C-alpha positions in Angstrom: -0.1 0.0 -0.2 3.0 2.5 1.0 4.9 1.6 -2.7 3.5 4.2 -4.5 1.4 4.7 -7.4 -1.7 2.0 -6.7 -3.8 4.2 -5.3 -7.0 2.7 -7.4 -5.6 -0.8 -6.6 -5.6 -0.1 -3.4 -9.0 1.4 -3.3 -10.1 -2.5 -5.2 -8.3 -4.5 -2.6 -10.0 -2.4 0.2 -13.5 -3.1 -1.5 -13.1 -6.8 -1.3 -11.9 -6.9 2.1 -8.5 -8.1 1.2 -6.4 -5.6 3.4 -5.8 -7.7 6.2 -5.0 -11.0 3.9 -2.4 -8.9 1.9 -1.1 -7.6 4.7 -0.6 -10.9 6.6 2.4 -12.3 6.9 3.0 -13.8 3.1 5.2 -14.1 1.2 3.3 -12.7 -1.7 4.5 -11.6 -4.6 2.4 -8.8 -6.6 1.8 -7.9 -9.7 0.7 -4.5 -9.4 -1.4 -2.4 -12.0 -0.4 1.3 -12.3 -3.4 3.4 -11.9 -3.0 4.4 -15.3 -3.5 0.5 -16.1 -7.0 0.7 -14.0 -7.5 3.9 -16.5 -7.2 2.0 -20.1 -10.4 -0.4 -18.2 -13.4 0.4 -20.5 -14.9 3.3 -18.9 -17.5 2.5 -15.9 -15.7 -1.0 -15.6 -14.1 -0.1 -12.1 -17.0 1.6 -10.8 -18.8 -1.4 -11.3 -16.6 -3.5 -10.1 -16.3 -1.6 -6.8 -20.1 -1.9 -6.1 -21.3 -4.1 -3.1 -22.5 -6.7 -5.6 -19.8 -7.3 -7.6 -17.7 -8.1 -4.8 -16.9 -11.6 -5.9 -15.8 -10.1 -9.2 -13.6 -7.6 -7.5 -11.7 -10.2 -4.9 -11.6 -13.2 -8.3 -9.7 -9.5 -10.3 -7.7 -8.5 -6.9 -6.0 -11.7 -5.6 -5.2 -12.7 -9.5 -2.6 -10.7 -9.3 -0.8 -12.6 -6.4 1.4 -15.0 -5.9 2.2 -17.2 -3.4 5.9 -16.6 -2.5 8.4 -14.3 -2.8 9.5 -14.3 -6.7 11.9 -12.0 -7.8 12.5 -11.1 -11.0 16.0 -12.9 -11.8 13.2 -16.1 -10.9 10.0 -15.2 -12.1 11.6 -14.8 -16.0 12.4 -18.9 -15.7 8.7 -19.8 -15.0 5.8 -20.2 -18.2 3.3 -20.0 -15.7 2.2 -19.7 -12.0 -0.9 -20.3 -10.2 -2.7 -17.3 -8.3 -4.1 -17.0 -4.7 -7.3 -16.7 -6.9 -6.3 -20.3 -8.0 -5.5 -20.4 -12.1 -2.4 -19.2 -13.3 -0.8 -16.7 -15.4 1.3 -17.3 -18.0 4.6 -15.8 -18.1 6.3 -14.8 -21.2 10.2 -13.2 -21.6 10.5 -12.2 -25.5 13.1 -9.5 -26.7 14.2 -8.9 -23.0 10.7 -8.1 -22.2 8.7 -10.1 -19.5 4.8 -9.9 -20.2 2.6 -11.8 -17.4 -0.3 -12.9 -19.5 -1.1 -9.1 -21.8 0.8 -7.0 -19.1 4.3 -5.5 -19.5 5.9 -5.7 -16.7 8.0 -2.3 -16.9 9.4 -2.2 -13.0 10.5 -5.1 -10.8 11.7 -6.3 -7.6 9.3 -3.5 -5.9 10.5 -4.5 -1.8 7.2 -5.4 0.4 7.4 -5.8 4.0 5.8 -9.2 3.1 6.8 -10.3 -0.4 7.7 -8.0 -3.5 6.1 -5.8 -5.9 6.1 -6.0 -10.1 4.4 -2.8 -11.4 2.3 -3.9 -14.9 0.8 -1.3 -17.1 -2.4 -3.2 -17.6 -5.1 -4.7 -15.6 -5.0 -8.7 -16.0 -8.3 -10.5 -15.5 -8.5 -14.7 -14.5 -10.1 -16.2 -17.4 
C-alpha cells in the first residue's frame, strides 16, 4: 500500500476486504497495475467492480494479481506460469528481454514490501 502509484489498486483491495489478507505474513508476489493501467479499462468497469454486489468478482480479479511466495525478477523470468492466490495461473513470457504476465508488460521489478515483492504491470490482468 505504501509503494506509491497504486491508489486505484488499494481502493480495489479495500473494497474486496482483502487488506488484512494481503498485509498478512506472506510472502507474496504482487503484479500490481498502476493507476494508469486501471484507467485503460473500459469506461465504467472499475466503478461497476467497486459496487458491493460485484465484490466476489473484484476479489477474484484482485487475488489473480497475487502469487504466493516471494518471486524476484530473476526467478520469475524462468517460469512459464505461476499459480495465483485466486486459483488460476498467469502466463509468463519473456521476449526480446521484455517480461509479460498474461497480456500485461512488466514495467518495473523487485519493489520490496514488508511481506514480499511487487512487480509493476501496465495493464489489469483478468482471470480466464
